[in-house]
C-alpha positions as CSV (number, residue, x, y, z in Angstrom):
1,M,19.4,-3.5,-10.1
2,R,15.6,-4.0,-9.6
3,L,14.4,-2.9,-6.5
4,L,11.2,-4.6,-5.0
5,L,8.9,-2.3,-2.7
6,M,6.4,-3.3,0.2
7,S,4.9,-2.4,3.3
8,D,1.9,-2.9,5.5
9,T,1.5,-6.7,4.4
10,H,-0.2,-7.6,8.1
11,L,-0.6,-11.2,7.4
12,P,-2.0,-13.2,8.3
13,V,-4.6,-10.6,9.5
14,R,-5.4,-9.2,7.0
15,A,-4.6,-12.2,3.3
16,K,-3.9,-15.3,4.4
17,Q,-0.7,-15.0,2.0
18,L,1.7,-12.6,-0.2
19,P,0.4,-12.5,-3.3
20,A,1.5,-14.5,-6.2
21,P,2.1,-11.3,-8.7
22,L,4.4,-10.5,-5.9
23,L,6.1,-13.4,-5.0
24,D,7.2,-13.8,-8.5
25,E,8.6,-10.4,-8.1
26,L,11.3,-11.8,-5.8
27,P,13.3,-13.5,-8.0
28,R,13.6,-10.3,-10.1
29,A,14.7,-8.1,-7.6
30,D,18.7,-7.6,-6.6
31,V,16.6,-5.7,-3.4
32,V,13.6,-6.2,-1.8
33,F,12.4,-3.3,1.0
34,H,10.0,-4.1,3.5
35,A,8.6,-1.0,5.4
36,G,6.9,-2.7,8.0
37,D,3.9,-4.1,9.8
38,W,4.5,-7.6,9.2
39,V,2.5,-9.4,12.1
40,D,3.7,-12.4,11.4
41,T,7.7,-13.9,11.8
42,A,6.5,-16.7,8.7
43,T,6.4,-13.6,6.4
44,L,10.0,-12.1,7.1
45,D,11.2,-15.8,7.4
46,L,9.7,-15.8,3.8
47,L,11.3,-12.7,2.1
48,E,14.8,-13.6,4.0
49,S,15.2,-17.2,2.2
50,R,13.9,-15.8,-1.3
51,S,15.2,-12.0,-1.7
52,R,19.2,-11.6,-2.6
53,R,18.7,-8.8,-0.5
54,L,16.2,-7.3,2.3
55,V,16.5,-4.0,3.2
56,A,13.5,-4.3,6.4
57,V,12.3,-2.7,9.8
58,Y,9.5,-3.3,11.8
59,G,6.0,-1.7,12.2
60,N,3.8,-0.4,15.0
61,N,1.8,-3.9,14.6
62,D,4.9,-5.8,14.8
63,G,5.2,-7.9,18.3
64,P,8.8,-8.5,20.4
65,E,10.1,-11.5,18.0
66,L,10.2,-9.3,14.9
67,R,11.3,-6.3,16.9
68,A,14.3,-8.6,17.8
69,R,15.1,-9.2,14.1
70,L,14.7,-6.1,12.7
71,P,15.7,-2.4,13.3
72,E,13.1,1.0,13.7
73,V,14.9,2.4,10.9
74,A,17.2,0.3,8.2
75,Y,19.4,2.1,5.9
76,V,21.5,1.3,3.2
77,E,23.4,2.8,-0.2
78,L,22.9,1.2,-3.3
79,D,24.9,2.5,-6.5
80,G,25.8,5.6,-4.6
81,L,22.4,6.6,-3.4
82,R,21.6,6.3,-0.2
83,F,18.4,4.8,1.4
84,G,16.3,4.9,4.6
85,V,13.6,2.7,5.6
86,V,10.9,3.4,8.3
87,H,8.0,2.3,9.1
88,E,6.0,5.9,10.7
89,T,6.3,9.4,8.7
90,G,3.5,10.9,10.8
91,P,0.2,13.0,8.9
92,A,0.8,13.7,5.3
93,R,0.2,17.8,6.0
94,G,4.5,18.7,6.1
95,R,5.7,15.0,5.8
96,E,8.3,16.1,3.2
97,A,9.9,18.3,5.7
98,R,9.6,16.6,8.9
99,C,11.4,13.7,7.1
100,A,13.9,15.8,5.4
101,A,14.8,17.1,9.0
102,R,15.0,13.8,10.3
103,F,16.8,12.3,7.7
104,P,19.1,14.8,6.2
105,D,21.7,12.7,4.6
106,L,18.9,9.8,2.5
107,D,18.5,10.4,-1.5
108,V,15.5,7.9,-0.8
109,L,13.1,6.9,2.1
110,V,11.1,4.1,2.1
111,F,7.6,4.2,4.5
112,G,4.5,2.6,5.1
113,H,1.7,2.8,7.7
114,S,-0.6,4.5,5.6
115,H,-1.1,2.0,3.1
116,I,-1.2,4.6,1.3
117,P,0.7,5.0,-1.9
118,W,2.7,8.2,-2.1
119,D,6.0,9.4,-4.2
120,S,7.1,12.5,-4.1
121,T,10.3,14.9,-3.5
122,A,10.8,17.1,-0.5
123,A,12.3,20.9,-1.1
124,T,16.0,19.3,-0.2
125,G,15.8,16.8,-3.0
126,L,14.8,13.6,-0.6
127,R,11.8,11.3,-2.5
128,L,9.7,9.7,-0.2
129,L,8.2,6.6,-1.4
130,N,5.0,4.5,0.1
131,P,4.6,1.3,-1.7
132,G,1.0,1.0,0.0
133,S,-0.2,-2.4,1.0
134,P,-0.3,-6.0,-1.5
135,T,-2.9,-7.2,0.9
136,D,-4.4,-4.3,3.3
137,R,-6.1,-1.2,1.1
138,R,-7.9,0.0,3.8
139,R,-9.5,2.6,1.9
140,Q,-7.8,2.6,-1.5
141,P,-9.1,1.6,-4.5
142,H,-6.5,-1.3,-5.4
143,H,-3.9,-3.3,-3.2
144,T,0.0,-2.0,-4.3
145,Y,3.5,-2.4,-4.1
146,L,6.1,-0.8,-6.0
147,T,9.3,-1.7,-8.8
148,G,12.1,0.3,-9.8
149,T,15.7,0.4,-11.1
150,L,19.1,1.9,-10.2
151,T,21.1,2.4,-13.0
152,D,24.1,4.5,-12.5
153,G,23.2,5.7,-9.3
154,R,19.5,7.3,-10.1
155,L,16.4,6.0,-9.5
156,G,14.0,4.7,-12.5
157,D,11.5,3.0,-14.3
158,L,9.4,3.4,-11.2
159,E,6.4,1.5,-11.1
160,L,2.9,1.6,-8.5
161,H,1.7,-2.3,-9.2
162,R,-2.5,-3.1,-8.8
163,L,-2.7,-6.2,-7.6
164,P,-6.4,-7.8,-8.9
165,P,-9.3,-7.8,-6.3
166,R,-8.5,-11.0,-3.9
167,R,-11.2,-13.4,-4.2
């Protein structure tokens, strides 16, 4: 099972559209995750129409229309792994322990907000993943998103994709 993870798209404020390499991944993904801060409903409509399965939440910059359509936290079990998606997880310091306490029944937590790619594992075994942002790199050197695979209940082939600079 192929996974595509993104967050903090901030369209059309930070970019006019999703980058072509990211859009090219959509037909290859069995499950698409979006960890919030869409800003516009058009991007949600696009991902809903072009994804086999979308697991998504709203973020702090998302207004009433998006909040009416998306949960604050989403849960899904895929190939025996329990995933959660949330936008905010608080400061980096203490994140693993804080998220492990808040989400004790999860195997993987996909989160956004910081625009900083993140891959760590809490003492409990909870894997925390932040794909960064494909459209708003902030202080990061690259716009990013993640892909990975699920095989026999194991998350593998996790790859952080660095997008070329926008022109």
